[in-house]
PDBQT receptor file of N, H, CA, C and O in Angstrom, charges set to zero:
ATOM      1  N   MET A   1       5.001  14.334  17.436  1.00  0.00    +0.000 N 
ATOM      2  CA  MET A   1       6.202  14.228  16.528  1.00  0.00    +0.000 C 
ATOM      3  C   MET A   1       6.607  12.722  16.654  1.00  0.00    +0.000 C 
ATOM      4  O   MET A   1       6.713  12.050  17.680  1.00  0.00    +0.000 OA
ATOM      5  N   LYS A   2       6.787  12.401  15.481  1.00  0.00    +0.000 N 
ATOM      6  H   LYS A   2       6.701  12.948  14.647  1.00  0.00    +0.000 HD
ATOM      7  CA  LYS A   2       7.484  10.630  15.376  1.00  0.00    +0.000 C 
ATOM      8  C   LYS A   2       8.702  11.097  15.658  1.00  0.00    +0.000 C 
ATOM      9  O   LYS A   2       9.144  12.244  15.594  1.00  0.00    +0.000 OA
ATOM     10  N   SER A   3       9.305   9.877  16.044  1.00  0.00    +0.000 N 
ATOM     11  H   SER A   3       8.946   8.945  16.095  1.00  0.00    +0.000 HD
ATOM     12  CA  SER A   3      10.707   9.539  16.247  1.00  0.00    +0.000 C 
ATOM     13  C   SER A   3      11.154   8.677  15.149  1.00  0.00    +0.000 C 
ATOM     14  O   SER A   3      10.421   7.740  14.834  1.00  0.00    +0.000 OA
ATOM     15  N   ILE A   4      12.497   8.905  14.386  1.00  0.00    +0.000 N 
ATOM     16  H   ILE A   4      13.093   9.666  14.642  1.00  0.00    +0.000 HD
ATOM     17  CA  ILE A   4      12.799   8.300  13.223  1.00  0.00    +0.000 C 
ATOM     18  C   ILE A   4      13.396   6.949  13.989  1.00  0.00    +0.000 C 
ATOM     19  O   ILE A   4      13.441   5.880  13.381  1.00  0.00    +0.000 OA
ATOM     20  N   ASP A   5      13.825   7.062  15.287  1.00  0.00    +0.000 N 
ATOM     21  H   ASP A   5      13.788   7.930  15.781  1.00  0.00    +0.000 HD
ATOM     22  CA  ASP A   5      14.583   5.857  15.911  1.00  0.00    +0.000 C 
ATOM     23  C   ASP A   5      12.995   4.816  16.164  1.00  0.00    +0.000 C 
ATOM     24  O   ASP A   5      12.850   3.604  16.007  1.00  0.00    +0.000 OA
ATOM     25  N   LEU A   6      12.180   5.669  16.517  1.00  0.00    +0.000 N 
ATOM     26  H   LEU A   6      12.298   6.654  16.645  1.00  0.00    +0.000 HD
ATOM     27  CA  LEU A   6      11.199   4.441  16.971  1.00  0.00    +0.000 C 
ATOM     28  C   LEU A   6      10.625   3.882  15.615  1.00  0.00    +0.000 C 
ATOM     29  O   LEU A   6      10.313   2.691  15.626  1.00  0.00    +0.000 OA
ATOM     30  N   GLU A   7      10.458   4.542  14.526  1.00  0.00    +0.000 N 
ATOM     31  H   GLU A   7      10.710   5.510  14.517  1.00  0.00    +0.000 HD
ATOM     32  CA  GLU A   7       9.994   4.024  13.455  1.00  0.00    +0.000 C 
ATOM     33  C   GLU A   7      10.890   2.974  12.802  1.00  0.00    +0.000 C 
ATOM     34  O   GLU A   7      10.370   2.032  12.204  1.00  0.00    +0.000 OA
ATOM     35  N   ILE A   8      12.353   3.111  12.902  1.00  0.00    +0.000 N 
ATOM     36  H   ILE A   8      12.775   3.876  13.387  1.00  0.00    +0.000 HD
ATOM     37  CA  ILE A   8      13.368   2.319  12.269  1.00  0.00    +0.000 C 
ATOM     38  C   ILE A   8      13.130   0.859  13.256  1.00  0.00    +0.000 C 
ATOM     39  O   ILE A   8      12.956  -0.222  12.692  1.00  0.00    +0.000 OA
ATOM     40  N   SER A   9      13.146   0.966  14.720  1.00  0.00    +0.000 N 
ATOM     41  H   SER A   9      13.287   1.843  15.178  1.00  0.00    +0.000 HD
ATOM     42  CA  SER A   9      12.731  -0.097  15.532  1.00  0.00    +0.000 C 
ATOM     43  C   SER A   9      11.488  -1.037  15.072  1.00  0.00    +0.000 C 
ATOM     44  O   SER A   9      11.602  -2.260  14.987  1.00  0.00    +0.000 OA
ATOM     45  N   LYS A  10      10.264  -0.319  14.778  1.00  0.00    +0.000 N 
ATOM     46  H   LYS A  10      10.171   0.674  14.847  1.00  0.00    +0.000 HD
ATOM     47  CA  LYS A  10       9.044  -0.738  14.259  1.00  0.00    +0.000 C 
ATOM     48  C   LYS A  10       9.436  -1.626  13.145  1.00  0.00    +0.000 C 
ATOM     49  O   LYS A  10       9.254  -2.843  13.141  1.00  0.00    +0.000 OA
ATOM     50  N   LEU A  11      10.052  -0.856  12.086  1.00  0.00    +0.000 N 
ATOM     51  H   LEU A  11      10.200   0.133  12.089  1.00  0.00    +0.000 HD
ATOM     52  CA  LEU A  11      10.103  -1.737  10.853  1.00  0.00    +0.000 C 
ATOM     53  C   LEU A  11      11.345  -2.676  11.236  1.00  0.00    +0.000 C 
ATOM     54  O   LEU A  11      11.174  -3.674  10.535  1.00  0.00    +0.000 OA
ATOM     55  N   LEU A  12      12.275  -2.825  11.840  1.00  0.00    +0.000 N 
ATOM     56  H   LEU A  12      12.415  -2.014  12.410  1.00  0.00    +0.000 HD
ATOM     57  CA  LEU A  12      13.079  -4.110  12.333  1.00  0.00    +0.000 C 
ATOM     58  C   LEU A  12      12.261  -4.937  12.838  1.00  0.00    +0.000 C 
ATOM     59  O   LEU A  12      12.404  -6.080  12.404  1.00  0.00    +0.000 OA
ATOM     60  N   ASP A  13      11.366  -4.780  13.676  1.00  0.00    +0.000 N 
ATOM     61  H   ASP A  13      11.250  -3.852  14.028  1.00  0.00    +0.000 HD
ATOM     62  CA  ASP A  13      10.535  -5.847  14.594  1.00  0.00    +0.000 C 
ATOM     63  C   ASP A  13       9.617  -6.401  13.363  1.00  0.00    +0.000 C 
ATOM     64  O   ASP A  13       9.542  -7.628  13.298  1.00  0.00    +0.000 OA
ATOM     65  N   ALA A  14       9.019  -5.763  12.529  1.00  0.00    +0.000 N 
ATOM     66  H   ALA A  14       9.081  -4.766  12.582  1.00  0.00    +0.000 HD
ATOM     67  CA  ALA A  14       7.939  -6.179  11.747  1.00  0.00    +0.000 C 
ATOM     68  C   ALA A  14       8.779  -7.041  10.379  1.00  0.00    +0.000 C 
ATOM     69  O   ALA A  14       8.061  -7.660   9.593  1.00  0.00    +0.000 OA
ATOM     70  N   GLY A  15      10.014  -7.035  10.205  1.00  0.00    +0.000 N 
ATOM     71  H   GLY A  15      10.597  -6.532  10.844  1.00  0.00    +0.000 HD
ATOM     72  CA  GLY A  15      10.371  -7.687   9.076  1.00  0.00    +0.000 C 
ATOM     73  C   GLY A  15      11.868  -7.702   8.776  1.00  0.00    +0.000 C 
ATOM     74  O   GLY A  15      12.647  -7.261   9.620  1.00  0.00    +0.000 OA
ATOM     75  N   LYS A  16      12.331  -8.216   7.546  1.00  0.00    +0.000 N 
ATOM     76  H   LYS A  16      11.698  -8.574   6.860  1.00  0.00    +0.000 HD
ATOM     77  CA  LYS A  16      13.715  -7.902   7.152  1.00  0.00    +0.000 C 
ATOM     78  C   LYS A  16      13.794  -7.165   5.925  1.00  0.00    +0.000 C 
ATOM     79  O   LYS A  16      13.152  -7.449   4.914  1.00  0.00    +0.000 OA
ATOM     80  N   TYR A  17      14.648  -6.154   6.048  1.00  0.00    +0.000 N 
ATOM     81  H   TYR A  17      15.169  -5.924   6.869  1.00  0.00    +0.000 HD
ATOM     82  CA  TYR A  17      14.691  -5.150   4.947  1.00  0.00    +0.000 C 
ATOM     83  C   TYR A  17      16.156  -4.710   4.744  1.00  0.00    +0.000 C 
ATOM     84  O   TYR A  17      16.982  -4.866   5.643  1.00  0.00    +0.000 OA
ATOM     85  N   THR A  18      16.497  -4.110   3.446  1.00  0.00    +0.000 N 
ATOM     86  H   THR A  18      15.826  -3.984   2.716  1.00  0.00    +0.000 HD
ATOM     87  CA  THR A  18      17.806  -3.797   3.237  1.00  0.00    +0.000 C 
ATOM     88  C   THR A  18      17.728  -2.302   3.591  1.00  0.00    +0.000 C 
ATOM     89  O   THR A  18      16.611  -1.854   3.848  1.00  0.00    +0.000 OA
ATOM     90  N   PRO A  19      18.694  -1.559   3.629  1.00  0.00    +0.000 N 
ATOM     91  CA  PRO A  19      18.878  -0.199   4.008  1.00  0.00    +0.000 C 
ATOM     92  C   PRO A  19      17.988   0.646   2.988  1.00  0.00    +0.000 C 
ATOM     93  O   PRO A  19      17.323   1.598   3.396  1.00  0.00    +0.000 OA
ATOM     94  N   SER A  20      17.999   0.281   1.701  1.00  0.00    +0.000 N 
ATOM     95  H   SER A  20      18.540  -0.492   1.370  1.00  0.00    +0.000 HD
ATOM     96  CA  SER A  20      17.157   1.317   0.781  1.00  0.00    +0.000 C 
ATOM     97  C   SER A  20      15.773   1.018   0.865  1.00  0.00    +0.000 C 
ATOM     98  O   SER A  20      14.917   1.884   0.679  1.00  0.00    +0.000 OA
ATOM     99  N   GLU A  21      15.459  -0.380   1.185  1.00  0.00    +0.000 N 
ATOM    100  H   GLU A  21      16.154  -1.083   1.336  1.00  0.00    +0.000 HD
ATOM    101  CA  GLU A  21      13.889  -0.192   1.451  1.00  0.00    +0.000 C 
ATOM    102  C   GLU A  21      13.585   0.251   2.727  1.00  0.00    +0.000 C 
ATOM    103  O   GLU A  21      12.403   0.581   2.823  1.00  0.00    +0.000 OA
ATOM    104  N   ILE A  22      14.362   0.400   3.940  1.00  0.00    +0.000 N 
ATOM    105  H   ILE A  22      15.323   0.132   3.863  1.00  0.00    +0.000 HD
ATOM    106  CA  ILE A  22      14.135   1.158   5.174  1.00  0.00    +0.000 C 
ATOM    107  C   ILE A  22      13.951   2.502   4.868  1.00  0.00    +0.000 C 
ATOM    108  O   ILE A  22      12.885   3.001   5.229  1.00  0.00    +0.000 OA
ATOM    109  N   GLN A  23      14.932   3.344   4.156  1.00  0.00    +0.000 N 
ATOM    110  H   GLN A  23      15.797   2.938   3.863  1.00  0.00    +0.000 HD
ATOM    111  CA  GLN A  23      15.050   4.426   3.522  1.00  0.00    +0.000 C 
ATOM    112  C   GLN A  23      13.544   4.667   2.692  1.00  0.00    +0.000 C 
ATOM    113  O   GLN A  23      13.007   5.758   2.887  1.00  0.00    +0.000 OA
ATOM    114  N   ASP A  24      13.072   4.002   2.069  1.00  0.00    +0.000 N 
ATOM    115  H   ASP A  24      13.508   3.116   1.910  1.00  0.00    +0.000 HD
ATOM    116  CA  ASP A  24      11.800   4.203   1.023  1.00  0.00    +0.000 C 
ATOM    117  C   ASP A  24      10.673   4.278   2.005  1.00  0.00    +0.000 C 
ATOM    118  O   ASP A  24       9.854   5.198   1.983  1.00  0.00    +0.000 OA
ATOM    119  N   LEU A  25      10.638   3.046   3.083  1.00  0.00    +0.000 N 
ATOM    120  H   LEU A  25      11.303   2.299   3.100  1.00  0.00    +0.000 HD
ATOM    121  CA  LEU A  25       9.495   3.216   4.037  1.00  0.00    +0.000 C 
ATOM    122  C   LEU A  25       9.402   4.390   4.901  1.00  0.00    +0.000 C 
ATOM    123  O   LEU A  25       8.303   4.841   5.221  1.00  0.00    +0.000 OA
ATOM    124  N   LEU A  26      10.577   4.942   5.321  1.00  0.00    +0.000 N 
ATOM    125  H   LEU A  26      11.470   4.575   5.061  1.00  0.00    +0.000 HD
ATOM    126  CA  LEU A  26      10.884   6.105   6.396  1.00  0.00    +0.000 C 
ATOM    127  C   LEU A  26      10.256   7.043   5.345  1.00  0.00    +0.000 C 
ATOM    128  O   LEU A  26       9.187   7.462   5.790  1.00  0.00    +0.000 OA
ATOM    129  N   GLU A  27      10.517   7.519   4.139  1.00  0.00    +0.000 N 
ATOM    130  H   GLU A  27      11.385   7.179   3.777  1.00  0.00    +0.000 HD
ATOM    131  CA  GLU A  27      10.244   8.594   3.445  1.00  0.00    +0.000 C 
ATOM    132  C   GLU A  27       8.709   8.462   3.311  1.00  0.00    +0.000 C 
ATOM    133  O   GLU A  27       8.018   9.468   3.471  1.00  0.00    +0.000 OA
ATOM    134  N   GLU A  28       8.153   7.284   3.028  1.00  0.00    +0.000 N 
ATOM    135  H   GLU A  28       8.715   6.467   2.898  1.00  0.00    +0.000 HD
ATOM    136  CA  GLU A  28       6.619   7.355   2.958  1.00  0.00    +0.000 C 
ATOM    137  C   GLU A  28       5.646   7.854   4.160  1.00  0.00    +0.000 C 
ATOM    138  O   GLU A  28       4.429   8.036   4.188  1.00  0.00    +0.000 OA
ATOM    139  N   GLN A  29       6.673   8.006   5.154  1.00  0.00    +0.000 N 
ATOM    140  H   GLN A  29       7.662   7.858   5.132  1.00  0.00    +0.000 HD
ATOM    141  CA  GLN A  29       6.221   8.387   6.460  1.00  0.00    +0.000 C 
ATOM    142  C   GLN A  29       6.612   9.821   6.953  1.00  0.00    +0.000 C 
ATOM    143  O   GLN A  29       6.303  10.371   8.010  1.00  0.00    +0.000 OA
ATOM    144  N   GLY A  30       7.436  10.323   5.825  1.00  0.00    +0.000 N 
ATOM    145  H   GLY A  30       7.687   9.876   4.966  1.00  0.00    +0.000 HD
ATOM    146  CA  GLY A  30       7.759  11.755   5.826  1.00  0.00    +0.000 C 
ATOM    147  C   GLY A  30       9.258  12.134   6.546  1.00  0.00    +0.000 C 
ATOM    148  O   GLY A  30       9.721  13.218   6.898  1.00  0.00    +0.000 OA
ATOM    149  N   PHE A  31       9.751  10.884   6.597  1.00  0.00    +0.000 N 
ATOM    150  H   PHE A  31       9.374  10.003   6.310  1.00  0.00    +0.000 HD
ATOM    151  CA  PHE A  31      11.177  11.037   7.149  1.00  0.00    +0.000 C 
ATOM    152  C   PHE A  31      12.129  11.473   6.213  1.00  0.00    +0.000 C 
ATOM    153  O   PHE A  31      11.811  11.036   5.107  1.00  0.00    +0.000 OA
ATOM    154  N   LYS A  32      13.174  12.154   6.170  1.00  0.00    +0.000 N 
ATOM    155  H   LYS A  32      13.433  12.508   7.069  1.00  0.00    +0.000 HD
ATOM    156  CA  LYS A  32      14.168  12.365   5.025  1.00  0.00    +0.000 C 
ATOM    157  C   LYS A  32      15.618  11.753   5.979  1.00  0.00    +0.000 C 
ATOM    158  O   LYS A  32      15.818  12.025   7.163  1.00  0.00    +0.000 OA
ATOM    159  N   ILE A  33      16.389  11.002   5.226  1.00  0.00    +0.000 N 
ATOM    160  H   ILE A  33      16.227  10.782   4.264  1.00  0.00    +0.000 HD
ATOM    161  CA  ILE A  33      17.559  10.325   5.749  1.00  0.00    +0.000 C 
ATOM    162  C   ILE A  33      18.302   9.871   4.599  1.00  0.00    +0.000 C 
ATOM    163  O   ILE A  33      17.833   9.032   3.831  1.00  0.00    +0.000 OA
ATOM    164  N   SER A  34      19.571  10.447   4.430  1.00  0.00    +0.000 N 
ATOM    165  H   SER A  34      19.953  11.129   5.054  1.00  0.00    +0.000 HD
ATOM    166  CA  SER A  34      20.496   9.892   3.621  1.00  0.00    +0.000 C 
ATOM    167  C   SER A  34      20.666   8.400   3.722  1.00  0.00    +0.000 C 
ATOM    168  O   SER A  34      20.544   7.822   4.802  1.00  0.00    +0.000 OA
ATOM    169  N   LEU A  35      21.002   7.653   2.379  1.00  0.00    +0.000 N 
ATOM    170  H   LEU A  35      21.101   8.123   1.502  1.00  0.00    +0.000 HD
ATOM    171  CA  LEU A  35      21.280   6.311   2.586  1.00  0.00    +0.000 C 
ATOM    172  C   LEU A  35      22.565   6.004   3.301  1.00  0.00    +0.000 C 
ATOM    173  O   LEU A  35      22.596   4.941   3.922  1.00  0.00    +0.000 OA
ATOM    174  N   LYS A  36      23.571   6.728   3.309  1.00  0.00    +0.000 N 
ATOM    175  H   LYS A  36      23.546   7.591   2.804  1.00  0.00    +0.000 HD
ATOM    176  CA  LYS A  36      24.703   6.739   4.016  1.00  0.00    +0.000 C 
ATOM    177  C   LYS A  36      24.510   6.682   5.807  1.00  0.00    +0.000 C 
ATOM    178  O   LYS A  36      24.886   5.879   6.661  1.00  0.00    +0.000 OA
ATOM    179  N   LYS A  37      23.768   7.906   5.846  1.00  0.00    +0.000 N 
ATOM    180  H   LYS A  37      23.463   8.558   5.152  1.00  0.00    +0.000 HD
ATOM    181  CA  LYS A  37      23.709   8.115   7.398  1.00  0.00    +0.000 C 
ATOM    182  C   LYS A  37      22.674   6.889   7.936  1.00  0.00    +0.000 C 
ATOM    183  O   LYS A  37      22.845   6.394   9.049  1.00  0.00    +0.000 OA
ATOM    184  N   LEU A  38      21.659   6.478   7.101  1.00  0.00    +0.000 N 
ATOM    185  H   LEU A  38      21.521   6.881   6.196  1.00  0.00    +0.000 HD
ATOM    186  CA  LEU A  38      20.925   5.240   7.671  1.00  0.00    +0.000 C 
ATOM    187  C   LEU A  38      21.700   4.022   7.833  1.00  0.00    +0.000 C 
ATOM    188  O   LEU A  38      21.615   3.371   8.874  1.00  0.00    +0.000 OA
ATOM    189  N   ALA A  39      22.418   3.688   6.913  1.00  0.00    +0.000 N 
ATOM    190  H   ALA A  39      22.487   4.217   6.067  1.00  0.00    +0.000 HD
ATOM    191  CA  ALA A  39      23.273   2.534   6.794  1.00  0.00    +0.000 C 
ATOM    192  C   ALA A  39      24.121   2.812   8.282  1.00  0.00    +0.000 C 
ATOM    193  O   ALA A  39      23.970   2.041   9.230  1.00  0.00    +0.000 OA
ATOM    194  N   ASP A  40      24.827   3.749   8.338  1.00  0.00    +0.000 N 
ATOM    195  H   ASP A  40      24.949   4.375   7.568  1.00  0.00    +0.000 HD
ATOM    196  CA  ASP A  40      25.856   3.974   9.492  1.00  0.00    +0.000 C 
ATOM    197  C   ASP A  40      24.942   3.709  11.056  1.00  0.00    +0.000 C 
ATOM    198  O   ASP A  40      25.369   3.239  12.110  1.00  0.00    +0.000 OA
ATOM    199  N   HIS A  41      23.781   4.129  10.768  1.00  0.00    +0.000 N 
ATOM    200  H   HIS A  41      23.434   4.511   9.911  1.00  0.00    +0.000 HD
ATOM    201  CA  HIS A  41      22.885   4.073  11.889  1.00  0.00    +0.000 C 
ATOM    202  C   HIS A  41      22.570   2.737  12.283  1.00  0.00    +0.000 C 
ATOM    203  O   HIS A  41      22.606   2.396  13.466  1.00  0.00    +0.000 OA
ATOM    204  N   LEU A  42      22.239   1.903  11.279  1.00  0.00    +0.000 N 
ATOM    205  H   LEU A  42      22.210   2.180  10.319  1.00  0.00    +0.000 HD
ATOM    206  CA  LEU A  42      21.719   0.436  11.436  1.00  0.00    +0.000 C 
ATOM    207  C   LEU A  42      23.249  -0.238  11.928  1.00  0.00    +0.000 C 
ATOM    208  O   LEU A  42      23.184  -1.157  12.745  1.00  0.00    +0.000 OA
ATOM    209  N   ASP A  43      24.494   0.159  11.491  1.00  0.00    +0.000 N 
ATOM    210  H   ASP A  43      24.547   0.906  10.827  1.00  0.00    +0.000 HD
ATOM    211  CA  ASP A  43      25.623  -0.649  11.812  1.00  0.00    +0.000 C 
ATOM    212  C   ASP A  43      25.739  -0.171  13.144  1.00  0.00    +0.000 C 
ATOM    213  O   ASP A  43      26.182  -1.046  13.888  1.00  0.00    +0.000 OA
ATOM    214  N   LEU A  44      25.469   1.035  13.774  1.00  0.00    +0.000 N 
ATOM    215  H   LEU A  44      25.109   1.746  13.170  1.00  0.00    +0.000 HD
ATOM    216  CA  LEU A  44      25.383   1.273  15.172  1.00  0.00    +0.000 C 
ATOM    217  C   LEU A  44      24.576   0.266  15.849  1.00  0.00    +0.000 C 
ATOM    218  O   LEU A  44      25.068  -0.390  16.767  1.00  0.00    +0.000 OA
ATOM    219  N   LEU A  45      23.351   0.093  15.459  1.00  0.00    +0.000 N 
ATOM    220  H   LEU A  45      22.951   0.626  14.714  1.00  0.00    +0.000 HD
ATOM    221  CA  LEU A  45      22.415  -0.633  16.141  1.00  0.00    +0.000 C 
ATOM    222  C   LEU A  45      22.979  -2.094  16.102  1.00  0.00    +0.000 C 
ATOM    223  O   LEU A  45      22.727  -2.812  17.070  1.00  0.00    +0.000 OA
ATOM    224  N   VAL A  46      23.630  -2.535  15.192  1.00  0.00    +0.000 N 
ATOM    225  H   VAL A  46      23.834  -1.952  14.405  1.00  0.00    +0.000 HD
ATOM    226  CA  VAL A  46      23.975  -4.026  15.147  1.00  0.00    +0.000 C 
ATOM    227  C   VAL A  46      25.319  -3.856  16.161  1.00  0.00    +0.000 C 
ATOM    228  O   VAL A  46      25.661  -4.801  16.872  1.00  0.00    +0.000 OA
ATOM    229  N   ALA A  47      25.827  -2.967  16.165  1.00  0.00    +0.000 N 
ATOM    230  H   ALA A  47      25.549  -2.200  15.588  1.00  0.00    +0.000 HD
ATOM    231  CA  ALA A  47      27.216  -2.956  17.150  1.00  0.00    +0.000 C 
ATOM    232  C   ALA A  47      26.789  -2.812  18.656  1.00  0.00    +0.000 C 
ATOM    233  O   ALA A  47      27.588  -3.128  19.537  1.00  0.00    +0.000 OA
ATOM    234  N   ILE A  48      25.545  -2.341  18.956  1.00  0.00    +0.000 N 
ATOM    235  H   ILE A  48      24.896  -2.084  18.240  1.00  0.00    +0.000 HD
ATOM    236  CA  ILE A  48      25.044  -2.285  20.247  1.00  0.00    +0.000 C 
ATOM    237  C   ILE A  48      23.985  -3.417  20.576  1.00  0.00    +0.000 C 
ATOM    238  O   ILE A  48      23.302  -3.453  21.598  1.00  0.00    +0.000 OA
ATOM    239  N   GLY A  49      23.963  -4.337  19.538  1.00  0.00    +0.000 N 
ATOM    240  H   GLY A  49      24.519  -4.308  18.707  1.00  0.00    +0.000 HD
ATOM    241  CA  GLY A  49      23.085  -5.627  20.094  1.00  0.00    +0.000 C 
ATOM    242  C   GLY A  49      21.392  -5.318  19.716  1.00  0.00    +0.000 C 
ATOM    243  O   GLY A  49      20.511  -6.140  19.972  1.00  0.00    +0.000 OA
ATOM    244  N   VAL A  50      21.179  -4.216  19.180  1.00  0.00    +0.000 N 
ATOM    245  H   VAL A  50      21.895  -3.549  18.972  1.00  0.00    +0.000 HD
ATOM    246  CA  VAL A  50      19.653  -3.782  19.303  1.00  0.00    +0.000 C 
ATOM    247  C   VAL A  50      19.201  -4.586  17.962  1.00  0.00    +0.000 C 
ATOM    248  O   VAL A  50      18.208  -5.297  18.113  1.00  0.00    +0.000 OA
ATOM    249  N   ALA A  51      19.843  -4.566  16.571  1.00  0.00    +0.000 N 
ATOM    250  H   ALA A  51      20.650  -3.988  16.448  1.00  0.00    +0.000 HD
ATOM    251  CA  ALA A  51      19.639  -4.989  15.531  1.00  0.00    +0.000 C 
ATOM    252  C   ALA A  51      20.572  -6.191  15.154  1.00  0.00    +0.000 C 
ATOM    253  O   ALA A  51      21.555  -6.396  15.866  1.00  0.00    +0.000 OA
ATOM    254  N   GLY A  52      20.324  -6.987  14.088  1.00  0.00    +0.000 N 
ATOM    255  H   GLY A  52      19.525  -6.820  13.509  1.00  0.00    +0.000 HD
ATOM    256  CA  GLY A  52      20.914  -7.937  13.629  1.00  0.00    +0.000 C 
ATOM    257  C   GLY A  52      21.155  -7.677  12.059  1.00  0.00    +0.000 C 
ATOM    258  O   GLY A  52      20.272  -7.170  11.368  1.00  0.00    +0.000 OA
ATOM    259  N   LYS A  53      22.394  -8.051  11.545  1.00  0.00    +0.000 N 
ATOM    260  H   LYS A  53      23.112  -8.463  12.106  1.00  0.00    +0.000 HD
ATOM    261  CA  LYS A  53      22.816  -7.838  10.120  1.00  0.00    +0.000 C 
ATOM    262  C   LYS A  53      22.806  -9.261   9.507  1.00  0.00    +0.000 C 
ATOM    263  O   LYS A  53      23.459 -10.172  10.017  1.00  0.00    +0.000 OA
ATOM    264  N   HIS A  54      22.048  -9.426   8.401  1.00  0.00    +0.000 N 
ATOM    265  H   HIS A  54      21.517  -8.687   7.986  1.00  0.00    +0.000 HD
ATOM    266  CA  HIS A  54      22.147 -10.888   7.814  1.00  0.00    +0.000 C 
ATOM    267  C   HIS A  54      23.105 -10.874   6.537  1.00  0.00    +0.000 C 
ATOM    268  O   HIS A  54      23.446  -9.882   5.893  1.00  0.00    +0.000 OA
ATOM    269  N   SER A  55      23.437 -12.120   6.334  1.00  0.00    +0.000 N 
ATOM    270  H   SER A  55      23.160 -12.926   6.857  1.00  0.00    +0.000 HD
ATOM    271  CA  SER A  55      24.268 -12.317   5.136  1.00  0.00    +0.000 C 
ATOM    272  C   SER A  55      23.895 -11.633   3.683  1.00  0.00    +0.000 C 
ATOM    273  O   SER A  55      24.719 -11.374   2.806  1.00  0.00    +0.000 OA
ATOM    274  N   ASP A  56      22.534 -11.407   3.622  1.00  0.00    +0.000 N 
ATOM    275  H   ASP A  56      21.865 -11.617   4.334  1.00  0.00    +0.000 HD
ATOM    276  CA  ASP A  56      22.143 -10.875   2.173  1.00  0.00    +0.000 C 
ATOM    277  C   ASP A  56      21.781  -9.345   2.342  1.00  0.00    +0.000 C 
ATOM    278  O   ASP A  56      20.958  -8.694   1.698  1.00  0.00    +0.000 OA
ATOM    279  N   ASP A  57      22.684  -8.898   3.469  1.00  0.00    +0.000 N 
ATOM    280  H   ASP A  57      23.353  -9.426   3.992  1.00  0.00    +0.000 HD
ATOM    281  CA  ASP A  57      22.728  -7.199   3.802  1.00  0.00    +0.000 C 
ATOM    282  C   ASP A  57      21.382  -6.905   4.121  1.00  0.00    +0.000 C 
ATOM    283  O   ASP A  57      21.042  -5.753   3.850  1.00  0.00    +0.000 OA
ATOM    284  N   THR A  58      20.310  -7.826   4.754  1.00  0.00    +0.000 N 
ATOM    285  H   THR A  58      20.587  -8.762   4.974  1.00  0.00    +0.000 HD
ATOM    286  CA  THR A  58      19.217  -7.330   5.383  1.00  0.00    +0.000 C 
ATOM    287  C   THR A  58      19.406  -6.722   6.839  1.00  0.00    +0.000 C 
ATOM    288  O   THR A  58      20.516  -6.689   7.371  1.00  0.00    +0.000 OA
ATOM    289  N   PHE A  59      18.493  -6.343   7.325  1.00  0.00    +0.000 N 
ATOM    290  H   PHE A  59      17.592  -6.370   6.893  1.00  0.00    +0.000 HD
ATOM    291  CA  PHE A  59      18.475  -6.040   8.838  1.00  0.00    +0.000 C 
ATOM    292  C   PHE A  59      17.251  -6.433   9.385  1.00  0.00    +0.000 C 
ATOM    293  O   PHE A  59      16.256  -6.272   8.678  1.00  0.00    +0.000 OA
ATOM    294  N   THR A  60      17.103  -6.975  10.641  1.00  0.00    +0.000 N 
ATOM    295  H   THR A  60      17.911  -7.105  11.215  1.00  0.00    +0.000 HD
ATOM    296  CA  THR A  60      16.111  -7.303  11.549  1.00  0.00    +0.000 C 
ATOM    297  C   THR A  60      16.217  -6.553  13.115  1.00  0.00    +0.000 C 
ATOM    298  O   THR A  60      17.167  -5.855  13.469  1.00  0.00    +0.000 OA
ATOM    299  N   SER A  61      15.217  -6.820  13.806  1.00  0.00    +0.000 N 
ATOM    300  H   SER A  61      14.446  -7.387  13.519  1.00  0.00    +0.000 HD
ATOM    301  CA  SER A  61      15.335  -6.739  15.197  1.00  0.00    +0.000 C 
ATOM    302  C   SER A  61      16.122  -7.821  15.882  1.00  0.00    +0.000 C 
ATOM    303  O   SER A  61      15.766  -8.984  15.694  1.00  0.00    +0.000 OA
ATOM    304  N   ARG A  62      16.996  -7.607  16.538  1.00  0.00    +0.000 N 
ATOM    305  H   ARG A  62      17.285  -6.663  16.691  1.00  0.00    +0.000 HD
ATOM    306  CA  ARG A  62      17.845  -8.743  17.232  1.00  0.00    +0.000 C 
ATOM    307  C   ARG A  62      17.100  -9.856  17.635  1.00  0.00    +0.000 C 
ATOM    308  O   ARG A  62      17.601 -10.975  17.525  1.00  0.00    +0.000 OA
ATOM    309  N   LEU A  63      15.804  -9.684  18.153  1.00  0.00    +0.000 N 
ATOM    310  H   LEU A  63      15.397  -8.775  18.242  1.00  0.00    +0.000 HD
ATOM    311  CA  LEU A  63      14.830 -10.784  18.502  1.00  0.00    +0.000 C 
ATOM    312  C   LEU A  63      14.420 -11.655  17.272  1.00  0.00    +0.000 C 
ATOM    313  O   LEU A  63      13.934 -12.775  17.430  1.00  0.00    +0.000 OA
ATOM    314  N   ASN A  64      14.636 -11.095  16.023  1.00  0.00    +0.000 N 
ATOM    315  H   ASN A  64      15.031 -10.185  15.895  1.00  0.00    +0.000 HD
ATOM    316  CA  ASN A  64      14.018 -12.038  14.662  1.00  0.00    +0.000 C 
ATOM    317  C   ASN A  64      15.115 -12.947  14.402  1.00  0.00    +0.000 C 
ATOM    318  O   ASN A  64      15.030 -13.773  13.494  1.00  0.00    +0.000 OA
TER     319      ASN A  64
């Protein structure tokens, strides 16, 4: 079974995406998540220092 958290981490490591782009990519992999819940989760990842949020409302891994 795939983990949605792992897939989000892989996406953030691979590039720079908006929440709606991440939602679309996750849906292609069989995950269902509301845009609101995903945005809240991404904001949490930013708060704990795992992800970075850019001025154009895209997210990446903190390492990018």
